[in-house]
Structure formats: C-alpha cells, structure tokens
C-alpha positions in Angstrom: -0.6 9.7 -18.6 -0.8 8.0 -22.0 0.5 10.0 -24.9 -2.2 10.9 -27.4 0.0 10.4 -30.5 2.6 7.7 -29.6 1.8 4.1 -28.7 3.0 2.5 -26.4 3.9 5.5 -24.3 2.7 5.8 -20.7 2.2 3.7 -17.5 1.7 -0.1 -17.7 0.8 -2.4 -14.8 3.3 -5.1 -13.9 2.8 -8.4 -12.2 3.6 -7.0 -8.7 0.9 -4.3 -9.0 3.4 -1.6 -9.7 3.4 0.6 -12.7 6.2 1.2 -15.2 6.3 4.1 -17.6 7.3 3.3 -21.2 8.3 5.6 -24.1 8.6 3.8 -27.4 9.3 6.7 -29.8 10.2 5.0 -33.1 9.5 1.9 -35.1 13.1 0.8 -34.5 12.5 1.0 -30.7 9.2 -0.9 -31.2 11.0 -3.7 -32.9 13.6 -3.9 -30.2 10.9 -3.7 -27.5 9.0 -6.6 -29.1 12.1 -8.8 -29.5 14.2 -8.1 -26.4 11.6 -7.0 -23.8 8.4 -8.8 -24.7 10.1 -11.8 -26.3 7.3 -11.5 -29.0 9.2 -10.6 -32.2 6.1 -11.3 -34.3 4.4 -8.3 -32.8 6.9 -6.0 -34.5 5.7 -7.1 -38.0 2.0 -7.6 -37.2 0.2 -5.2 -39.5 -1.8 -3.8 -36.6 1.3 -2.7 -34.8 4.1 -2.3 -37.3 4.0 1.5 -37.4 3.1 4.1 -34.9 0.1 5.0 -37.0 -1.1 1.4 -36.9 -0.4 1.1 -33.2 -2.4 4.3 -32.6 -5.3 2.8 -34.5 -5.2 -0.4 -32.5 -4.2 1.2 -29.2 -6.7 -0.6 -27.0 -5.8 -4.0 -28.3 -2.0 -3.3 -28.0 -2.1 -1.7 -24.5 -4.2 -4.6 -23.2 -1.7 -7.1 -24.7 1.3 -5.3 -23.2 -0.3 -5.3 -19.8 -1.2 -8.9 -20.1 2.4 -9.7 -20.9 3.7 -7.4 -18.2 1.4 -9.0 -15.6 3.6 -12.2 -15.8 6.6 -10.6 -14.1 7.6 -8.0 -11.5 8.5 -4.5 -12.5 12.2 -5.2 -11.8 12.3 -7.9 -14.4 10.9 -5.5 -17.0 13.3 -2.8 -16.0 16.3 -5.1 -16.6 15.0 -6.1 -20.0 14.2 -2.4 -20.9 17.7 -1.4 -19.9 19.3 -4.2 -21.9 17.3 -3.2 -24.9 18.0 0.6 -24.5 14.4 1.5 -24.2 13.4 4.6 -22.2 11.4 3.9 -19.1 10.6 5.5 -15.8 9.2 4.5 -12.4 5.7 5.5 -11.5 5.8 6.1 -7.7 3.1 6.0 -5.2 3.2 8.6 -2.4 5.5 6.5 -0.3 7.8 5.9 -3.2 7.9 9.7 -4.0 8.6 10.5 -0.4 11.5 8.2 -0.3 13.0 9.3 -3.7 16.7 9.8 -3.3 16.9 12.9 -5.4 14.4 14.8 -3.2 16.6 14.1 -0.2 19.8 14.8 -2.0 18.6 18.1 -3.2 17.1 19.1 0.2 13.6 19.3 -1.3 11.8 18.5 2.0 11.0 21.1 4.7 9.0 21.3 7.9 6.1 23.6 8.3 3.8 24.0 11.3 0.2 22.8 10.8 -2.2 23.1 13.7 0.7 23.6 16.0 2.4 20.4 14.9 5.4 19.9 12.6 4.5 18.6 9.1 7.0 17.4 6.4 6.3 18.7 3.0 8.0 19.3 -0.3 9.6 22.6 -0.6 8.1 25.0 -3.2 9.3 24.1 -6.7 10.3 27.6 -7.6 13.9 28.0 -6.6 15.6 31.4 -7.0 19.4 31.3 -6.4 20.2 33.0 -3.1 16.6 33.0 -1.7 15.2 30.9 1.1 11.6 29.7 0.7 9.3 30.8 3.4 7.7 28.1 5.4 5.3 29.9 7.7 2.8 28.1 9.8 -0.3 27.0 7.8 -3.2 29.1 9.1 -6.2 27.3 10.7 -9.5 27.5 9.0 -11.1 30.9 9.6 -7.8 32.4 10.9 -8.0 35.4 8.5 -11.8 35.6 7.9 -12.2 38.9 9.9 -9.3 40.6 8.2 -10.5 39.6 4.7 -14.1 40.7 5.5 -12.8 44.1 6.7 -10.8 44.4 3.5 -14.0 43.7 1.6 -15.6 46.7 3.3 -17.6 45.0 6.1 -17.8 46.8 9.4 -18.0 45.1 12.8 -21.9 44.9 12.7 -21.8 43.4 9.2 -19.2 40.8 10.2 -21.3 39.9 13.3 -24.4 39.5 11.1 -22.6 37.1 8.8 -21.5 35.1 11.9 -25.1 35.1 13.3 -26.4 33.8 9.9 -23.7 31.1 9.9 -22.3 32.4 6.6 -18.8 32.5 8.1 
C-alpha cells in the first residue's frame, strides 16, 4: 500500500498494533507533519528528508523512524494530531472494522445470500445501476453444475461417467 513516488505515503503501525494510512503530498505538509504530529521539527530540514526526492532516496530509514515514533502512542493520538495539522490520513481496517464501517450500513451495502442452505452476510456487489436490484442467488455447492458444463463441452453420458470413474470430476 506504499506509494512508489511519494514518501511518507501509506500504512504505518501505531502503538496499539493498529495501522494508520498517511498521505504527505508536499514539502509544506512534510514540515507541518514533522513539527505538529511527530514533534520532531529537525526532521523537516534534515538533508535526507527535506524534499520528497530525498525522502524517496532514504525511504527505509524514514519509514522505520516514523513507525518507531508512532509505536509510542495509540492510533487515536496520531489521528488527533494529524487532524490538528491538517494532514490527510485514513484508517486501515481489519475485517471486523470493515464489517462495522458505518458507511457500509448507511448505504445498505450488506446483503444475505444462501450458502450450503444457511444465510450468509456479504457485501453487495460494487456495481450499482440505478433502478436495478442485485441478484443474490444461493451460492452453488461444489460440483453442482459439473454435469451441465461437461454436456456443454460435448461430453455424452458415457464420457461423463468415465470422468467420474477416473476421479477426474
């Protein structure tokens, strides 16, 4: 998730083992980030980090340093500082965090589909066409359509039986 041309830009591990996504897109933001977020003003003028080009050349050192600093506090602390400094950031959710995301619920992005005869909650397909309702048909069991597909491929009953006998299908 790290950007290949902008540093720092991507997920950084915080002290509570949660990630926070950063997007420092200019030298001005870098300076503000160093002063107001990291409380390390000297990093803004350090020749290794003063420009994006320099930060890119020293990426490993800088990213390790940021994670070392971030490891001292929880994600919420860094979010407050980033907000106060006007620096772009985003949460990096785990599966549980994604499932609980308020926008997915507010936009009715969850639906129920049948899997092996049981209801299963899943995200609705991302392609939305106004006035259409996404189809959520039961998920077929393994092998459910094997016979039909083999017939479409030109196999007759004897050929399909031979494939079964040979444990191919």
